[in-house]
BAFI-3210 file (N, C-alpha, C; in Angstrom, 3 decimals, decimal comma, padded with zeros to 6 digits):
// residues 120
n [1|2|3|4|5|6|7|8|9|10|11|12|13|14|15|16|17|18|19|20|21|22|23|24|25|26|27|28|29|30|31|32|33|34|35|36|37|38|39|40|41|42|43|44|45|46|47|48|49|50|51|52|53|54|55|56|57|58|59|60|61|62|63|64|65|66|67|68|69|70|71|72|73|74|75|76|77|78|79|80|81|82|83|84|85|86|87|88|89|90|91|92|93|94|95|96|97|98|99|100|101|102|103|104|105|106|107|108|109|110|111|112|113|114|115|116|117|118|119|120]
n.u [-104,071|-102,802|-101,063|-102,506|-103,813|-101,349|-100,940|-103,166|-102,465|-100,346|-101,406|-103,110|-100,992|-099,776|-101,825|-101,699|-099,062|-099,157|-101,089|-099,502|-097,663|-099,437|-100,350|-097,761|-096,120|-097,165|-099,543|-100,539|-101,014|-103,070|-103,943|-103,950|-105,312|-107,736|-108,388|-108,890|-110,781|-110,017|-109,528|-107,212|-106,146|-107,164|-105,235|-102,823|-102,829|-102,892|-100,975|-098,741|-100,330|-101,223|-099,001|-098,135|-100,153|-099,815|-097,452|-098,179|-099,976|-097,825|-096,822|-098,513|-098,236|-095,749|-095,761|-097,514|-096,029|-093,689|-094,849|-095,033|-092,335|-091,158|-090,728|-092,366|-094,371|-094,284|-094,440|-097,191|-098,337|-097,628|-098,970|-101,927|-101,889|-101,375|-103,460|-105,572|-105,040|-105,383|-108,285|-109,511|-108,743|-109,520|-112,517|-112,956|-111,938|-114,233|-116,374|-115,682|-114,629|-114,868|-116,838|-116,032|-113,745|-114,468|-114,381|-111,850|-110,222|-111,195|-112,814|-110,540|-108,811|-110,282|-110,798|-108,779|-107,944|-109,609|-108,444|-106,058|-106,625|-107,998|-106,086|-104,352]
n.v [-116,565|-114,282|-113,924|-113,203|-110,877|-109,478|-109,384|-108,033|-105,696|-105,029|-104,518|-101,846|-100,607|-100,549|-099,452|-096,789|-096,099|-095,854|-093,589|-091,841|-091,534|-090,990|-088,413|-087,088|-087,079|-087,603|-085,757|-083,979|-085,538|-087,329|-089,700|-089,464|-087,313|-088,242|-090,020|-088,564|-086,899|-083,987|-081,136|-080,154|-077,559|-077,053|-079,138|-078,239|-075,766|-076,759|-078,388|-078,316|-078,630|-080,785|-082,577|-082,034|-083,251|-085,826|-086,472|-086,607|-089,077|-090,703|-090,881|-092,404|-095,004|-095,505|-095,688|-098,406|-099,906|-099,922|-101,266|-103,557|-104,767|-104,295|-105,905|-107,627|-106,063|-103,288|-103,751|-104,474|-102,226|-099,767|-101,227|-100,838|-097,996|-096,833|-097,957|-096,889|-094,217|-093,966|-095,000|-092,697|-090,535|-091,216|-091,532|-088,742|-087,752|-088,930|-087,690|-084,850|-084,777|-086,797|-089,444|-091,897|-092,409|-093,702|-096,451|-096,788|-096,283|-096,380|-098,872|-100,815|-100,083|-100,810|-103,427|-104,460|-103,653|-104,954|-107,528|-107,286|-106,980|-109,286|-111,215|-110,438]
n.w [-058,790|-058,442|-060,644|-062,729|-061,565|-061,988|-064,944|-065,381|-064,291|-065,820|-068,163|-068,031|-067,363|-069,754|-071,399|-070,568|-070,972|-073,673|-073,915|-073,153|-075,112|-077,250|-076,020|-075,591|-078,011|-080,181|-080,597|-082,629|-084,994|-087,247|-086,253|-083,190|-083,084|-083,994|-081,917|-079,667|-080,744|-081,986|-083,784|-086,396|-085,739|-083,110|-081,944|-082,530|-081,393|-078,308|-077,982|-075,948|-073,287|-073,941|-073,913|-071,268|-069,812|-070,451|-069,429|-066,909|-067,041|-067,595|-065,220|-064,030|-065,213|-064,313|-061,437|-061,693|-063,166|-061,392|-059,242|-060,536|-060,558|-058,093|-054,881|-052,424|-049,724|-050,638|-053,599|-053,487|-052,415|-054,250|-056,501|-055,940|-055,070|-057,694|-059,484|-058,221|-058,292|-061,247|-061,638|-060,154|-061,698|-064,188|-063,867|-063,381|-065,817|-067,274|-066,590|-067,272|-069,702|-071,953|-071,899|-073,175|-072,134|-069,395|-070,474|-071,480|-069,326|-066,669|-066,264|-067,032|-064,833|-062,725|-062,740|-062,480|-060,119|-058,493|-059,049|-058,094|-055,268|-054,796|-054,874|-053,041]
ca.u [-104,537|-101,563|-100,566|-104,131|-103,443|-100,148|-101,300|-104,108|-101,947|-099,531|-102,263|-103,214|-099,904|-099,612|-102,588|-101,378|-097,610|-099,897|-101,801|-098,372|-097,089|-100,357|-100,481|-096,413|-095,472|-098,240|-100,860|-101,242|-101,156|-104,333|-104,490|-104,444|-106,540|-109,233|-108,552|-109,246|-111,562|-109,945|-109,110|-105,771|-105,955|-106,898|-104,294|-101,555|-102,671|-102,903|-099,809|-098,192|-101,353|-101,324|-097,646|-098,083|-100,977|-099,067|-096,448|-099,022|-100,232|-096,681|-096,468|-099,357|-097,548|-094,425|-096,025|-097,890|-094,708|-092,729|-095,529|-094,758|-090,960|-090,759|-091,154|-093,172|-095,536|-094,122|-095,107|-098,794|-098,841|-097,735|-100,327|-103,098|-102,088|-101,354|-104,616|-106,667|-104,812|-105,950|-109,613|-109,923|-108,293|-110,547|-113,682|-112,687|-112,201|-115,421|-117,290|-115,605|-114,242|-115,344|-117,547|-115,226|-112,542|-114,780|-114,142|-110,800|-109,462|-111,796|-112,853|-109,606|-108,107|-111,296|-110,821|-107,010|-107,789|-110,438|-107,741|-104,902|-107,170|-108,141|-104,854|-103,918]
ca.v [-115,129|-113,176|-113,535|-112,577|-109,618|-108,920|-109,245|-106,911|-104,306|-104,609|-104,084|-100,754|-099,561|-100,406|-098,388|-095,338|-095,803|-095,650|-092,399|-091,172|-091,744|-090,171|-087,095|-086,298|-086,896|-087,829|-085,153|-083,454|-086,327|-087,738|-090,864|-088,791|-086,500|-089,075|-090,823|-087,723|-085,803|-082,879|-080,521|-080,074|-076,435|-077,115|-079,946|-077,341|-074,616|-077,611|-079,243|-077,961|-079,153|-082,243|-083,118|-082,034|-084,269|-086,993|-086,695|-087,244|-090,254|-091,508|-091,016|-093,558|-095,995|-095,604|-096,419|-099,356|-100,602|-100,392|-102,194|-105,141|-105,155|-104,222|-107,036|-107,307|-105,094|-102,250|-104,098|-104,463|-100,972|-099,266|-101,187|-100,382|-096,395|-096,556|-098,371|-095,813|-092,904|-094,410|-094,866|-091,434|-089,712|-091,758|-090,918|-087,001|-087,545|-089,480|-086,401|-083,683|-084,668|-088,195|-090,900|-092,876|-092,605|-094,775|-098,042|-096,889|-096,308|-096,679|-100,212|-101,924|-100,064|-101,299|-105,005|-104,784|-103,405|-105,959|-108,865|-107,181|-107,275|-110,418|-111,941|-110,273]
ca.w [-058,980|-058,574|-062,261|-063,408|-060,966|-062,760|-066,106|-065,703|-063,955|-066,995|-069,493|-067,537|-067,438|-071,208|-071,915|-070,042|-071,987|-075,114|-073,909|-072,705|-076,660|-078,033|-075,890|-075,858|-079,111|-081,563|-080,497|-083,860|-085,664|-087,478|-085,101|-082,166|-083,114|-084,177|-080,993|-078,593|-081,319|-081,921|-084,880|-086,570|-085,309|-081,667|-081,608|-082,490|-080,137|-077,090|-077,796|-074,442|-072,807|-073,910|-073,438|-069,770|-069,359|-071,038|-068,586|-065,632|-067,628|-067,413|-063,553|-063,280|-065,704|-063,647|-060,281|-061,833|-063,515|-060,408|-058,302|-061,129|-060,548|-056,617|-054,059|-050,916|-049,502|-051,846|-054,636|-053,405|-052,269|-055,792|-057,605|-055,187|-055,359|-059,195|-059,998|-057,372|-059,122|-062,420|-061,364|-060,055|-062,731|-065,183|-063,302|-063,418|-067,133|-067,793|-066,147|-067,840|-070,817|-072,522|-071,882|-073,751|-070,735|-068,530|-070,881|-071,635|-068,313|-065,424|-066,132|-066,894|-063,676|-061,504|-063,010|-061,836|-058,418|-057,758|-059,033|-056,963|-053,643|-054,419|-054,812|-051,401]
c.u [-103,732|-101,132|-101,668|-103,832|-102,573|-100,300|-102,325|-103,537|-101,082|-100,247|-102,728|-102,133|-099,758|-100,587|-102,253|-099,699|-098,382|-100,470|-100,544|-097,605|-098,098|-100,523|-099,115|-096,060|-096,109|-099,823|-101,326|-101,413|-102,616|-104,645|-104,823|-105,348|-108,066|-109,335|-109,210|-110,473|-111,266|-109,503|-107,913|-105,516|-105,971|-105,707|-103,075|-101,420|-102,502|-102,016|-099,071|-098,712|-101,299|-100,395|-097,724|-099,216|-100,411|-097,906|-096,980|-099,282|-098,781|-096,329|-097,424|-098,780|-096,697|-094,811|-096,698|-096,717|-093,778|-093,468|-095,303|-093,451|-090,571|-091,597|-092,028|-094,394|-095,410|-094,767|-096,673|-099,257|-098,732|-098,795|-101,486|-102,925|-101,834|-102,577|-105,908|-106,238|-105,380|-107,585|-110,220|-109,771|-109,474|-111,749|-113,668|-112,914|-113,266|-116,500|-116,991|-115,087|-114,625|-115,535|-116,805|-114,012|-113,244|-114,468|-112,629|-109,678|-110,180|-111,891|-111,703|-108,842|-109,124|-110,780|-109,639|-106,884|-108,443|-109,393|-106,756|-105,445|-107,549|-106,904|-103,799|-102,552]
c.v [-114,165|-112,922|-112,990|-111,070|-108,767|-108,453|-108,080|-105,358|-103,756|-104,010|-102,611|-100,031|-099,761|-099,425|-097,071|-094,931|-095,256|-094,346|-091,570|-090,591|-090,447|-088,590|-086,301|-086,182|-087,022|-086,745|-084,490|-084,452|-086,804|-088,853|-090,339|-088,046|-087,129|-089,723|-089,597|-086,630|-084,558|-082,460|-080,426|-078,595|-076,441|-077,934|-079,099|-076,368|-075,635|-078,303|-079,340|-078,560|-080,225|-082,963|-083,186|-083,164|-085,528|-087,535|-087,347|-088,694|-091,371|-091,666|-092,424|-094,963|-096,230|-096,508|-097,798|-100,561|-100,724|-101,123|-103,586|-105,430|-104,977|-105,478|-106,625|-106,562|-103,764|-102,436|-104,037|-102,894|-099,760|-099,469|-100,842|-098,613|-096,304|-096,646|-097,286|-094,656|-092,881|-094,047|-093,340|-090,530|-090,162|-091,082|-089,297|-087,040|-087,851|-088,309|-085,263|-083,659|-085,481|-089,029|-092,010|-093,654|-093,783|-096,265|-098,212|-097,095|-096,873|-098,241|-101,319|-101,656|-100,616|-102,947|-105,293|-104,585|-104,282|-107,402|-108,634|-107,486|-108,490|-111,417|-111,494|-109,767]
c.w [-059,470|-059,739|-062,912|-062,995|-062,034|-063,968|-066,515|-065,504|-065,103|-068,023|-068,988|-067,921|-069,170|-071,811|-071,512|-070,715|-073,319|-074,945|-073,861|-074,502|-077,173|-077,704|-075,993|-077,143|-080,457|-081,687|-081,979|-085,067|-086,010|-086,453|-083,960|-082,177|-083,233|-082,650|-079,775|-079,337|-081,466|-083,542|-084,899|-085,838|-083,683|-081,399|-081,363|-081,362|-078,757|-076,766|-076,583|-073,310|-072,434|-073,663|-071,926|-069,601|-069,885|-070,025|-067,205|-065,901|-067,508|-065,894|-063,358|-063,922|-064,789|-062,257|-060,654|-062,282|-062,250|-059,394|-058,909|-060,743|-058,978|-055,968|-052,697|-050,881|-050,335|-053,180|-054,709|-053,218|-053,553|-056,330|-056,962|-055,434|-056,916|-059,496|-059,410|-058,201|-060,733|-062,749|-061,133|-061,290|-064,186|-064,945|-063,772|-065,185|-067,943|-067,668|-066,970|-069,399|-071,994|-071,960|-071,784|-072,671|-069,617|-069,003|-071,061|-070,342|-066,900|-064,923|-066,103|-065,370|-062,631|-061,617|-062,339|-060,701|-058,037|-057,799|-058,128|-055,264|-053,622|-054,155|-053,350|-051,586]
res [m|n|v|v|a|n|v|l|v|g|l|v|a|l|i|h|l|y|i|v|v|l|e|m|f|l|w|t|t|p|r|a|r|a|s|f|g|t|t|e|e|f|a|k|e|s|a|p|l|a|a|n|q|g|l|y|n|g|f|l|a|a|a|l|i|w|g|l|i|a|t|g|s|t|a|w|q|f|k|i|f|g|l|a|c|v|i|v|a|g|l|y|g|t|a|t|a|s|k|k|i|f|f|v|q|v|v|p|g|t|l|a|l|i|a|v|l|v|a|g]
***
């Protein structure tokens, strides 16, 4: 079960690394604008805010990656902390920004959290 938990944590980390790239480096591109439903004008105006948001997603990914490479109780604690933050951020984003966030962030984060808790 530990392998399944680590794979799920890794997938959540990869999702957030992809979000980092979209928000920090590709925000004004057609791909990022399509992902977030923004216009070219809005993307240009909001690029600094998006980069800041991307940085926070990077911190979420970093916590999860640290949880995967650390050992002992530190690994478990970072996984739990990182996944809890992912889920809370996803719930807030779902309520305030887009319902799509629930399926991109909350569902994978919750599945990974359950797996980590079961793996103990």
